[in-house]
C-alpha positions as CSV (number, residue, x, y, z in Angstrom):
1,M,66.7,96.3,-104.9
2,D,68.7,93.9,-103.2
3,E,71.8,95.8,-102.5
4,A,74.0,92.6,-102.2
5,I,72.4,91.1,-105.5
6,T,73.2,94.2,-107.5
7,G,76.4,94.0,-105.9
8,S,77.1,90.7,-107.3
9,I,75.8,91.5,-110.8
10,D,78.2,94.9,-110.8
11,R,81.0,92.2,-109.6
12,I,80.3,89.7,-112.8
13,K,80.0,92.5,-114.9
14,E,83.3,93.9,-114.6
15,K,84.7,90.6,-114.5
16,A,82.7,90.0,-117.9
17,L,84.3,93.1,-119.1
18,R,87.6,91.8,-118.0
19,N,87.5,88.4,-119.2
20,E,87.9,86.7,-116.0
21,R,86.5,83.9,-114.1
22,Q,83.5,84.3,-112.1
23,D,82.9,83.0,-108.7
24,K,80.4,80.3,-108.4
25,D,78.4,81.8,-105.5
26,D,77.8,84.9,-107.5
27,L,76.6,83.2,-110.4
28,L,74.2,80.8,-108.3
29,S,72.8,83.8,-106.6
30,I,71.7,85.6,-109.6
31,L,70.3,82.2,-111.4
32,S,68.0,82.1,-108.4
33,L,66.6,85.4,-108.8
34,D,62.9,86.0,-110.2
35,S,63.0,86.7,-113.7
36,K,60.6,89.4,-112.9
37,S,62.1,91.0,-110.3
38,E,63.7,94.5,-110.4
39,E,67.0,92.9,-110.0
40,S,66.7,90.7,-113.1
41,L,66.0,93.6,-115.0
42,Y,69.2,95.2,-113.6
43,L,71.1,91.9,-115.0
44,A,69.9,92.5,-118.3
45,K,70.7,95.7,-118.5
46,A,74.4,94.8,-117.3
47,A,74.7,92.1,-119.9
48,K,73.6,94.4,-122.3
49,E,76.5,96.5,-121.6
50,V,78.9,93.5,-121.6
51,A,77.7,92.4,-124.9
52,L,78.2,96.2,-126.6
53,E,81.2,96.7,-125.0
54,S,82.2,93.2,-126.7
55,V,81.4,94.5,-130.4
56,Y,83.3,97.8,-129.5
57,N,86.4,95.7,-128.6
58,S,85.9,93.6,-131.7
59,K,85.9,96.7,-134.1
60,K,88.9,98.3,-132.4
61,A,90.8,95.0,-133.3
62,G,89.7,96.0,-137.0
63,L,87.0,93.4,-137.2
64,L,83.2,94.3,-139.2
65,A,80.0,94.5,-137.0
66,S,77.0,92.7,-138.1
67,C,73.5,92.7,-136.2
68,G,69.9,91.2,-137.0
69,L,66.7,91.5,-135.7
70,D,66.1,88.1,-135.0
71,P,64.1,86.1,-134.9
72,I,61.2,88.3,-134.9
73,G,58.0,87.1,-133.9
74,P,54.4,88.5,-132.7
75,E,55.6,88.8,-129.3
76,H,57.9,92.0,-130.2
77,T,56.9,95.6,-129.8
78,N,57.4,98.5,-132.3
79,E,59.7,99.9,-129.3
80,E,61.7,97.0,-129.3
81,I,62.5,96.8,-132.5
82,V,63.2,100.8,-132.9
83,E,65.3,100.5,-129.8
84,K,67.8,97.9,-131.5
85,L,67.6,99.3,-134.6
86,E,69.3,102.7,-132.5
87,I,71.7,100.9,-130.8
88,Y,73.1,99.1,-134.2
89,R,72.9,102.6,-136.0
90,E,74.1,104.6,-133.5
91,K,76.3,103.0,-131.1
92,I,77.8,99.8,-133.4
93,E,77.4,101.3,-137.0
94,A,77.0,97.9,-138.4
95,V,77.6,97.1,-141.7
96,A,74.7,94.8,-142.1
97,V,71.3,94.5,-140.3
98,C,69.2,91.5,-141.1
99,T,65.7,90.8,-140.4
100,M,64.7,87.2,-139.8
101,K,61.9,86.1,-138.8
102,T,60.7,83.3,-136.3
103,V,59.5,80.1,-138.3
104,A,57.0,78.4,-136.1
105,V,58.2,74.5,-135.8
106,K,55.9,72.2,-134.4
107,G,57.2,71.2,-131.0
108,T,58.8,74.0,-130.2
109,P,57.9,76.3,-127.2
110,K,56.8,79.1,-129.2
111,Y,54.9,77.3,-132.1
112,D,51.5,78.6,-130.8
113,L,52.5,82.1,-131.1
114,R,52.9,81.5,-134.5
115,E,54.6,83.6,-137.5
116,I,54.5,87.3,-138.5
117,S,52.9,87.8,-142.1
118,K,54.9,88.4,-145.1
119,E,53.5,91.7,-145.1
120,R,54.7,92.4,-141.6
121,H,58.3,91.2,-142.6
122,T,58.7,93.5,-145.7
123,Q,57.5,96.3,-143.5
124,M,60.5,95.8,-141.3
125,I,62.8,95.4,-144.2
126,A,61.9,99.0,-145.1
127,V,62.2,100.2,-141.8
128,V,65.6,98.8,-141.2
129,R,66.5,100.4,-144.8
130,M,65.1,103.8,-143.9
131,A,67.1,103.6,-140.5
132,M,70.2,102.5,-141.8
133,G,70.4,104.3,-144.8
134,K,72.9,103.3,-147.5
135,R,75.5,102.4,-144.8
136,A,74.8,98.8,-144.4
137,M,73.6,95.7,-146.2
138,V,69.8,94.6,-145.6
139,P,69.7,90.7,-145.8
140,M,66.8,89.1,-144.9
141,H,65.4,85.8,-143.8
142,P,63.0,83.4,-145.2
143,L,64.0,85.1,-148.5
144,N,60.6,86.3,-150.0
145,A,61.0,88.4,-153.6
146,D,59.0,91.6,-152.6
147,G,62.2,92.1,-150.1
148,L,64.0,93.5,-152.7
149,D,61.5,96.1,-153.2
150,W,61.4,97.3,-149.8
151,G,65.0,97.8,-149.1
152,C,66.3,94.3,-148.6
153,N,70.1,94.1,-151.2
154,H,71.2,90.7,-149.6
155,M,69.8,87.1,-149.9
156,S,71.2,84.2,-148.4
157,V,70.2,80.6,-149.4
158,E,70.8,77.7,-147.1
159,I,71.2,73.7,-147.5
160,G,71.1,71.1,-144.7
161,A,69.4,70.8,-141.2
162,N,68.7,73.7,-139.3
163,P,66.5,74.9,-136.3
164,R,63.8,75.8,-138.2
165,D,63.0,73.0,-140.0
166,D,61.5,69.6,-138.9
167,D,63.0,67.5,-141.4
168,M,66.5,66.2,-142.1
169,E,66.6,67.5,-145.8
170,N,70.2,67.8,-146.8
171,V,70.3,68.3,-150.1
172,K,67.6,70.7,-151.3
173,W,68.4,74.5,-150.9
174,Y,65.7,76.6,-149.1
175,P,63.8,78.2,-150.4
176,F,65.1,78.1,-153.8
177,P,68.5,77.4,-155.4
178,S,71.6,80.4,-155.0
179,D,71.1,80.4,-159.0
180,E,67.7,81.2,-158.5
181,V,68.2,83.9,-155.9
182,K,71.2,85.4,-158.1
183,K,68.6,85.6,-161.3
184,L,65.8,87.1,-159.0
185,M,68.1,90.0,-157.8
186,I,69.8,90.5,-161.6
187,E,65.7,90.8,-162.5
188,K,64.9,93.3,-159.8
189,G,68.2,95.8,-160.9
190,F,70.8,94.6,-158.7
191,E,74.0,93.9,-159.4
192,I,75.8,90.8,-157.9
193,G,79.0,91.3,-155.9
194,T,81.6,90.3,-153.2
195,I,82.2,91.4,-149.7
196,D,85.4,93.0,-151.9
197,D,82.9,94.8,-153.8
198,F,80.9,96.2,-150.8
199,R,83.8,97.8,-149.0
200,H,84.5,100.0,-152.2
201,I,81.1,101.6,-152.1
202,M,80.7,101.9,-148.2
203,P,80.2,105.8,-147.3
204,Y,82.9,105.4,-144.7
205,D,86.3,103.4,-144.1
206,L,86.2,99.6,-143.2
């Protein structure tokens, strides 16, 4: 591994942790790396450490940490997914862990990879619930009713343009209106609550 490059990476990481301005030459040297090189892998590890430190600092300031397994596509391995969950559970202690599958939109770079199946998505919901236990909300996107039977206890609806759509529909709720989501959750045995309600049932202090 090139010591000069790894030295640049270390300097950038330390500056990032101190929220200091980065030197142009250091940034250019890293951007010129072969993305598959040993130095690039070292850079990825350093970047993850900086990201985790940012989360830790936000928690020290009294904020809640919410994480996501997203966007998930067929290219993601079981090992990658479990590694993320261990970080969310053991290091971040997230209050919510969402799973959002990649939606294949024609014309985008990963369209040919397609999407994971509904069954694979609900399987991931179950794994997240088993990993996090009762300590976290488990949202899913896109919604599917089966997720509520597999560990999901938080459903989001959206309206307006977003990166998962190929049209500009801005009045239609996707995939169905919020009142239908509420009805569905009640039918599945859930009680509808607010974030304040959630704070009272958490197994640890927020």
